[in-house]
Wavefront OBJ file of the C-alpha trace (Angstrom):
o trace
v 20.168 14.367 17.122
v 23.395 13.339 18.669
v 24.944 12.896 22.125
v 26.881 15.866 23.395
v 28.835 14.006 26.037
v 28.477 13.977 29.796
v 29.805 17.435 30.518
v 27.701 20.210 32.002
v 26.827 21.194 35.522
v 29.333 19.593 37.894
v 26.687 19.550 40.602
v 24.418 17.462 38.425
v 26.676 15.216 36.338
v 29.509 12.879 37.270
v 32.924 13.464 35.752
v 33.413 9.783 34.975
v 31.691 7.490 32.514
v 28.069 6.705 33.440
v 27.406 3.649 35.565
v 24.940 1.323 33.785
v 23.485 0.374 37.167
v 22.203 3.943 37.508
v 20.564 4.176 34.082
v 16.994 5.243 34.784
v 14.368 2.914 33.307
v 10.715 2.156 33.819
v 9.933 -0.281 36.574
v 7.398 -3.028 35.882
v 3.918 -1.550 36.154
v 5.194 1.961 36.938
v 2.289 4.397 36.885
v 4.309 7.192 35.218
v 4.876 5.062 32.106
v 2.280 6.180 29.521
v 1.782 2.580 28.439
v 0.560 1.797 31.978
v -1.991 4.602 32.189
v -5.621 3.568 32.551
v -7.715 3.138 29.431
v -9.931 6.025 30.553
v -6.992 8.400 30.967
v -5.468 7.352 27.645
v -8.822 8.019 25.982
v -8.918 11.484 27.602
v -5.426 12.306 26.334
v -6.272 10.898 22.884
v -9.322 13.177 22.749
v -7.108 16.193 23.472
v -4.613 15.160 20.794
v -7.491 14.709 18.352
v -8.743 18.230 19.088
v -5.258 19.611 18.390
v -5.143 17.737 15.081
v -8.634 18.991 14.236
v -7.479 22.565 14.849
v -4.641 22.028 12.392
v -6.738 20.414 9.662
v -9.734 22.749 10.024
v -7.662 25.711 8.917
v -6.895 24.116 5.573
v -10.437 24.485 4.230
v -12.264 27.112 6.255
v -11.531 29.869 3.706
v -12.631 27.987 0.572
v -16.200 29.458 0.521
v -14.655 32.943 0.509
v -12.386 32.349 -2.513
v -14.339 34.549 -4.932
v -14.806 37.309 -2.335
v -11.114 37.366 -1.414
v -10.106 37.204 -5.084
v -12.170 40.309 -5.832
v -10.879 42.115 -2.730
v -7.166 41.540 -3.420
v -7.469 41.663 -7.208
v -6.529 38.144 -8.320
v -8.174 35.599 -10.615
v -10.366 32.782 -9.341
v -7.610 30.286 -10.169
v -5.092 32.198 -8.029
v -7.630 32.441 -5.178
v -7.250 28.681 -4.666
v -3.792 29.416 -3.236
v -5.401 29.923 0.174
v -5.615 26.113 0.368
v -2.399 25.350 -1.518
v -0.203 27.695 0.523
v -1.602 26.253 3.743
v -0.717 22.744 2.581
v 2.755 23.780 1.454
v 3.174 24.781 5.091
v 2.287 21.159 5.864
v 5.238 20.111 3.689
v 7.761 22.336 5.466
v 6.545 22.238 9.064
v 7.243 18.606 10.009
v 10.935 19.084 9.130
v 11.134 21.167 12.320
v 8.385 19.803 14.553
v 9.382 16.124 14.380
v 12.969 16.583 15.664
v 11.812 19.085 18.292
v 9.423 16.440 19.626
v 12.290 13.968 19.929
v 14.348 16.432 21.974
v 11.887 18.254 24.239
v 8.784 16.103 23.970
v 5.351 16.223 22.394
v 3.940 19.180 24.355
v 6.777 21.532 23.440
v 6.633 20.509 19.787
v 2.858 21.044 19.516
v 1.492 23.677 21.908
v 3.712 26.701 21.055
v 3.172 25.981 17.359
v -0.607 25.872 17.836
v -0.446 29.225 19.620
v 1.445 30.688 16.650
v -1.116 29.157 14.286
v -3.805 31.245 15.977
v -1.701 34.412 15.624
v -1.163 33.892 11.895
v -4.875 33.137 11.423
v -5.490 36.619 12.835
v -2.809 37.873 10.436
v -4.797 36.471 7.508
v -7.930 38.149 8.799
v -6.133 41.503 8.948
v -4.495 41.196 5.517
v -5.130 43.882 2.910
v -3.395 42.448 -0.187
v -2.781 39.134 -1.909
v 0.812 38.753 -0.725
v -0.098 39.100 2.947
v -3.100 36.761 2.608
v -1.098 33.933 1.078
v 2.047 34.372 3.187
v 0.039 34.301 6.404
v -1.838 31.269 5.118
v 1.488 29.522 4.557
v 2.624 30.199 8.116
v -0.772 29.223 9.523
v -0.302 25.844 7.834
v 3.371 25.687 8.836
v 2.505 25.993 12.528
v -0.744 24.046 12.179
v 1.208 21.062 10.848
v 2.777 20.429 14.274
v -0.129 18.395 15.690
v -0.759 16.735 12.314
v 2.836 15.458 12.177
v 3.372 14.580 15.857
v 0.057 13.352 17.230
v 0.387 9.903 15.639
v 3.758 9.476 17.340
v 2.223 10.629 20.628
v -0.479 7.965 20.297
v 2.285 5.407 19.808
v 3.799 6.515 23.123
v 0.624 5.529 24.973
v -1.010 2.695 23.086
v 0.496 -0.719 22.442
v 0.590 -2.225 18.960
v -2.465 -4.315 19.870
v -4.613 -1.232 20.504
v -2.861 1.517 18.560
v -4.853 0.844 15.392
v -8.126 1.613 17.172
v -6.764 4.860 18.644
v -5.353 5.970 15.287
v -8.638 5.173 13.513
v -10.594 7.343 15.922
v -7.984 10.103 15.742
v -8.252 9.972 11.925
v -11.847 11.155 12.189
v -10.576 14.384 13.763
v -7.817 14.838 11.176
v -10.041 14.116 8.193
v -13.051 15.837 9.705
v -11.361 19.233 9.598
v -11.372 19.587 5.791
v -15.036 18.503 5.752
v -16.204 20.885 8.492
v -14.183 23.879 7.321
v -16.291 24.724 4.234
v -19.517 24.542 6.253
v -18.185 26.993 8.847
v -16.808 29.260 6.134
v -20.097 29.248 4.224
v -22.012 30.197 7.376
v -19.684 33.178 7.740
v -20.227 34.232 4.121
v -24.017 34.227 4.516
v -24.051 36.108 7.816
v -24.829 39.765 7.003
v -23.014 40.930 10.149
v -19.728 39.226 9.234
v -17.319 39.274 6.299
v -14.599 37.027 4.885
v -12.128 38.144 7.574
v -14.156 36.280 10.162
v -13.050 32.935 8.742
v -9.612 33.849 10.100
v -10.983 35.178 13.377
v -13.145 32.104 13.974
v -10.215 29.821 13.190
v -8.068 31.804 15.635
v -10.742 31.551 18.350
v -11.114 27.795 17.786
v -7.363 27.195 17.808
v -6.743 29.428 20.838
v -9.510 27.732 22.821
v -7.949 24.361 21.995
v -4.543 25.681 23.013
v -5.757 26.932 26.411
v -7.660 23.709 27.079
v -4.711 21.451 26.260
v -2.140 23.735 27.919
v -3.716 22.940 31.289
v -4.868 19.367 30.640
v -2.440 17.678 28.225
v 0.384 15.715 29.910
v 3.746 14.922 28.392
v 3.626 11.447 26.824
v 7.106 11.009 25.301
v 8.862 8.321 27.398
v 12.480 9.550 26.985
v 11.529 13.013 28.269
v 9.612 11.487 31.187
v 12.607 9.282 32.031
v 14.899 12.319 31.875
v 12.669 14.055 34.402
v 12.683 10.931 36.542
v 16.496 10.913 36.530
v 16.582 14.573 37.562
v 14.070 13.892 40.333
v 16.027 10.913 41.647
v 19.252 12.926 41.795
v 17.478 15.633 43.756
v 15.610 13.318 46.133
v 18.444 10.872 46.861
v 21.511 13.070 46.453
v 22.990 10.335 44.247
v 24.368 12.149 41.221
v 25.033 9.002 39.209
v 21.407 8.591 38.142
v 21.143 9.517 34.469
v 19.239 9.044 31.239
v 20.694 9.552 27.714
v 17.871 11.966 26.806
v 19.567 14.548 29.034
v 22.454 14.766 26.580
v 20.564 15.002 23.300
v 20.538 18.198 21.280
v 19.329 19.404 17.907
v 21.835 18.511 15.240
v 21.553 19.946 11.736
v 23.079 16.884 10.085
v 20.627 14.592 11.864
v 17.675 16.763 10.831
v 18.783 16.636 7.204
v 19.254 12.863 7.392
v 16.102 11.885 9.292
v 13.641 14.503 8.069
v 14.819 15.166 4.506
v 17.455 12.848 3.102
v 16.259 9.451 4.311
v 12.507 9.966 3.607
v 13.241 11.250 0.116
v 15.725 8.453 -0.509
v 13.152 5.879 0.595
v 10.533 7.521 -1.610
v 12.701 7.093 -4.717
v 14.702 3.932 -3.940
v 12.247 1.736 -2.028
v 9.600 0.552 -4.533
v 7.210 -0.404 -1.758
v 7.360 3.088 -0.250
v 6.942 4.599 -3.716
v 3.785 2.584 -4.434
v 2.171 2.962 -1.017
v 3.052 6.660 -0.682
v 1.755 7.395 -4.193
v -1.561 5.699 -3.481
v -2.020 7.336 -0.070
v -1.071 10.740 -1.486
v -3.420 10.404 -4.433
v -6.498 9.705 -2.310
v -5.458 12.444 0.119
v -5.118 14.889 -2.769
v -8.548 13.943 -4.108
v -10.073 14.779 -0.731
v -8.683 18.294 -1.084
v -9.723 18.435 -4.737
v -13.317 18.161 -3.536
v -12.885 21.539 -1.794
v -12.998 23.121 -5.249
v -15.180 20.600 -7.106
v -18.115 20.529 -4.663
v -18.742 24.313 -4.779
v -18.704 24.194 -8.591
v -21.210 21.325 -8.668
v -23.604 22.351 -5.920
v -23.305 26.147 -5.923
v -22.515 27.104 -9.524
v -24.281 24.300 -11.418
v -27.183 23.435 -9.097
v -27.619 27.020 -7.873
v -27.648 26.311 -4.136
v -26.690 29.052 -1.700
v -23.158 28.712 -0.241
v -24.204 27.192 3.101
v -26.478 24.524 1.601
v -23.861 23.861 -1.107
v -21.326 23.079 1.634
v -23.493 20.427 3.309
v -22.450 17.615 0.899
v -19.089 17.753 2.686
v -20.950 16.026 5.511
v -21.233 13.064 3.148
v -17.452 12.832 3.088
v -17.338 13.060 6.887
v -20.024 10.410 7.354
v -18.084 8.151 5.000
v -14.907 8.647 7.035
v -16.744 7.890 10.281
v -18.499 4.832 8.843
v -15.167 3.294 7.839
v -13.876 3.366 11.419
v -15.796 0.183 12.245
v -13.992 -1.757 9.517
v -10.587 -0.474 10.619
v -11.328 -1.372 14.255
v -12.515 -4.853 13.264
v -9.312 -5.391 11.315
v -7.228 -4.409 14.355
v -8.660 -7.348 16.312
v -8.126 -9.624 13.318
v -4.554 -8.344 13.001
v -3.885 -9.088 16.675
v -4.857 -12.740 16.197
v -2.603 -13.078 13.146
v 0.344 -11.356 14.860
v -0.081 -13.592 17.918
v 0.037 -16.663 15.679
v 3.287 -15.237 14.214
v 4.864 -15.103 17.698
v 4.142 -11.402 18.091
v 5.962 -10.304 14.945
v 4.388 -7.643 12.717
v 2.474 -9.033 9.741
v 2.113 -6.068 7.364
v -0.122 -7.858 4.856
v -2.709 -8.433 7.604
v -3.320 -4.666 7.566
v -4.564 -4.651 3.982
v -8.135 -6.111 3.876
v -9.770 -2.727 4.685
v -7.604 -1.179 1.993
v -8.733 -3.861 -0.468
v -12.341 -2.960 0.402
v -11.765 0.788 0.251
v -9.999 0.791 -3.128
v -13.012 -0.361 -5.215
v -15.298 1.819 -3.083
v -13.177 4.865 -3.905
v -13.331 4.059 -7.638
v -17.119 3.613 -7.466
v -17.471 6.908 -5.614
v -15.379 8.804 -8.174
v -17.313 7.607 -11.251
v -20.638 7.787 -9.435
v -20.004 11.435 -8.575
v -18.693 12.235 -12.057
v -21.856 11.182 -13.876
v -24.561 12.155 -11.372
v -23.186 15.566 -10.341
v -25.321 17.612 -12.740
v -29.102 17.833 -13.116
v -31.387 16.141 -13.993
v -29.873 13.620 -11.563
v -31.255 14.172 -8.032
v -28.914 15.783 -5.509
v -28.865 12.730 -3.261
v -26.844 10.724 -5.795
v -23.639 12.829 -5.754
v -23.990 13.109 -1.961
v -24.027 9.310 -1.660
v -21.039 9.212 -3.987
v -19.257 11.587 -1.588
v -19.975 9.114 1.222
v -18.281 6.363 -0.798
v -15.289 8.607 -1.441
v -14.927 9.376 2.275
v -15.203 5.746 3.351
v -12.835 4.545 0.634
v -10.334 7.277 1.421
v -10.137 6.467 5.130
v -9.812 2.722 4.543
v -6.984 3.263 2.058
v -5.108 6.025 3.832
v -5.068 4.542 7.332
v -3.922 1.112 6.224
v -1.234 2.556 3.953
v 0.341 4.146 7.033
v -0.146 1.036 9.182
v 1.459 -1.119 6.484
v 4.580 1.057 6.295
v 4.898 1.241 10.089
v 4.722 -2.548 10.383
v 7.120 -3.097 7.522
v 9.951 -0.685 8.305
v 10.299 -0.875 12.086
v 13.011 1.577 13.159
v 12.681 3.413 9.817
v 8.885 3.711 10.067
v 9.120 7.413 10.909
v 11.081 8.053 7.720
v 8.639 5.989 5.656
v 5.639 7.895 6.997
v 7.538 11.181 6.539
v 7.858 10.282 2.858
v 4.075 9.898 2.726
v 3.560 13.217 4.526
v 5.871 14.989 2.089
v 4.237 13.572 -1.048
v 0.641 13.808 0.178
v 0.993 17.485 1.107
v 2.411 18.314 -2.322
v -0.402 16.382 -3.993
v -3.049 18.055 -1.832
v -1.557 21.483 -2.558
v -1.426 20.898 -6.317
v -4.663 19.111 -7.190
v -7.072 21.893 -6.100
v -5.289 24.255 -8.508
v -6.311 21.965 -11.376
v -10.011 21.693 -10.494
v -11.442 24.781 -12.210
v -9.299 24.566 -15.377
v -10.159 20.857 -15.762
v -13.890 21.341 -15.316
v -13.928 24.432 -17.536
v -12.160 22.529 -20.307
v -13.818 19.117 -19.991
v -17.017 19.552 -17.936
v -17.649 17.772 -14.635
v -18.211 14.218 -15.875
v -15.060 13.776 -17.984
v -12.887 15.799 -15.562
v -13.802 13.758 -12.479
v -13.680 10.578 -14.578
v -9.963 11.239 -15.095
v -9.605 11.031 -11.310
v -11.592 7.804 -11.366
v -9.348 6.466 -14.145
v -6.231 7.077 -12.057
v -7.946 5.340 -9.127
v -8.598 2.340 -11.399
v -4.902 2.187 -12.326
v -3.991 2.157 -8.620
v -6.735 -0.310 -7.708
v -4.536 -3.450 -7.926
v -2.036 -2.183 -5.323
v -3.648 -3.639 -2.168
v -4.386 -6.952 -3.875
v -0.849 -7.274 -5.259
v 0.659 -6.531 -1.857
v -1.671 -8.984 -0.136
v -0.468 -11.709 -2.498
v 3.175 -10.796 -3.098
v 4.007 -8.475 -0.184
v 6.083 -10.990 1.748
v 8.133 -11.745 -1.369
v 8.554 -8.069 -2.227
v 9.887 -7.305 1.242
v 12.959 -9.381 0.477
v 14.059 -6.801 -2.064
v 13.912 -3.914 0.398
v 17.199 -2.753 1.920
v 15.685 -1.182 5.035
v 13.213 -3.687 6.439
v 14.251 -5.184 9.823
v 14.731 -8.696 8.448
v 17.069 -7.404 5.728
v 19.119 -5.269 8.123
v 20.240 -8.247 10.196
l 1 2 3 4 5 6 7 8 9 10 11 12 13 14 15 16 17 18 19 20 21 22 23 24 25 26 27 28 29 30 31 32 33 34 35 36 37 38 39 40 41 42 43 44 45 46 47 48 49 50 51 52 53 54 55 56 57 58 59 60 61 62 63 64 65 66 67 68 69 70 71 72 73 74 75 76 77 78 79 80 81 82 83 84 85 86 87 88 89 90 91 92 93 94 95 96 97 98 99 100 101 102 103 104 105 106 107 108 109 110 111 112 113 114 115 116 117 118 119 120 121 122 123 124 125 126 127 128 129 130 131 132 133 134 135 136 137 138 139 140 141 142 143 144 145 146 147 148 149 150 151 152 153 154 155 156 157 158 159 160 161 162 163 164 165 166 167 168 169 170 171 172 173 174 175 176 177 178 179 180 181 182 183 184 185 186 187 188 189 190 191 192 193 194 195 196 197 198 199 200 201 202 203 204 205 206 207 208 209 210 211 212 213 214 215 216 217 218 219 220 221 222 223 224 225 226 227 228 229 230 231 232 233 234 235 236 237 238 239 240 241 242 243 244 245 246 247 248 249 250 251 252 253 254 255 256 257 258 259 260 261 262 263 264 265 266 267 268 269 270 271 272 273 274 275 276 277 278 279 280 281 282 283 284 285 286 287 288 289 290 291 292 293 294 295 296 297 298 299 300 301 302 303 304 305 306 307 308 309 310 311 312 313 314 315 316 317 318 319 320 321 322 323 324 325 326 327 328 329 330 331 332 333 334 335 336 337 338 339 340 341 342 343 344 345 346 347 348 349 350 351 352 353 354 355 356 357 358 359 360 361 362 363 364 365 366 367 368 369 370 371 372 373 374 375 376 377 378 379 380 381 382 383 384 385 386 387 388 389 390 391 392 393 394 395 396 397 398 399 400 401 402 403 404 405 406 407 408 409 410 411 412 413 414 415 416 417 418 419 420 421 422 423 424 425 426 427 428 429 430 431 432 433 434 435 436 437 438 439 440 441 442 443 444 445 446 447 448 449 450 451 452 453 454 455 456 457 458 459 460 461 462 463 464 465 466 467 468 469 470 471 472 473 474 475 476 477 478 479 480 481 482 483 484 485 486 487
């Protein structure tokens, strides 16, 4: 994005350079500033943003119980049928390249709500598809448009919540984001077992859910992006006072291809490959995120194919993942209060390493969950054991993933968006690729050895939080883009 000058409507804009005295800012305690909204109203807006994110994430997994049915209908193998998840997540890779800059020009509402509406339309397109190409292309575009709330809601939360409370809001919002992949298979399995419905109804139900969320938020969700609100304030002041010198720089920002390439593609990828800290943190976060999507293919094999449960009952172990995610919220919230005390003692400066204790707890828990599931998945072990392992995986995942993002945001300051974009890029690729490997791995190795490979990778990554807790401050000196090294 770049300034386009102060030309334009002569009735609205002065012909001379802007007067700094007429730059529109927030007044102390101004009610229109999202940071000054009441806690109750912020919670209401956060709930709406969470529902938008849930609509985006739900679509990723709702079709997984229909894989074999769709594969037979369109004439593809069971391995190819997994593309319904992978194509959706590839849409998650491509979408943020567009939605993030749009949000910085026209605000959060414009970058999210039209995209969510289009997500519903493409979900209907999937439901009406008659061949493999149309199924997987519409799934890609459903994910492409569904990625808008996933990529922009975290930024919207940052517009409202201060650093002292943002961690709590993000932890609660994470339940909605991570709950979607856990709820989707249960909804899809209920559709499969209903004799009055068929696989197409997974698309119809997703469309109904997304459209209902769209209508609800269209009327209730306010704009939260401060530059857009200040632009509107400047326009209002010019109209009310007749003084045309009131202005805000956001009025003269436009989409710029070079800026999009730099901020959304070039810089995140450069940080991913040239900043060792980003490489390590992004790899860890992406791995655990990918494993969560790997379970979409592993759980049906274990509980439906091996244990012989019907599709709906076989989808219920996904609730173990969800319960694990929810149970980890308490630890993340506790650490936010602890972090506030440490940051206050550091004169209000960010202390990235103070974000890591939940991650250090979640890392061993994730390893335990992986090996526990691997070797109790099959009979004669009782079903409760792999379900408890799923709970450990969910809790470990949320502890690791949330604090990885918080660590990068604290560390990189003005480049935090690029650092988190690097994570989004890598995690979506990992989540798209790992489910494709599930059936071939299990067919070749059986469940125990195949899932143990995942556990082995988790063991290799286990030292990361502990190493950063001990050496993080020293490692930051070698980064070229941290605020202290840019001075």
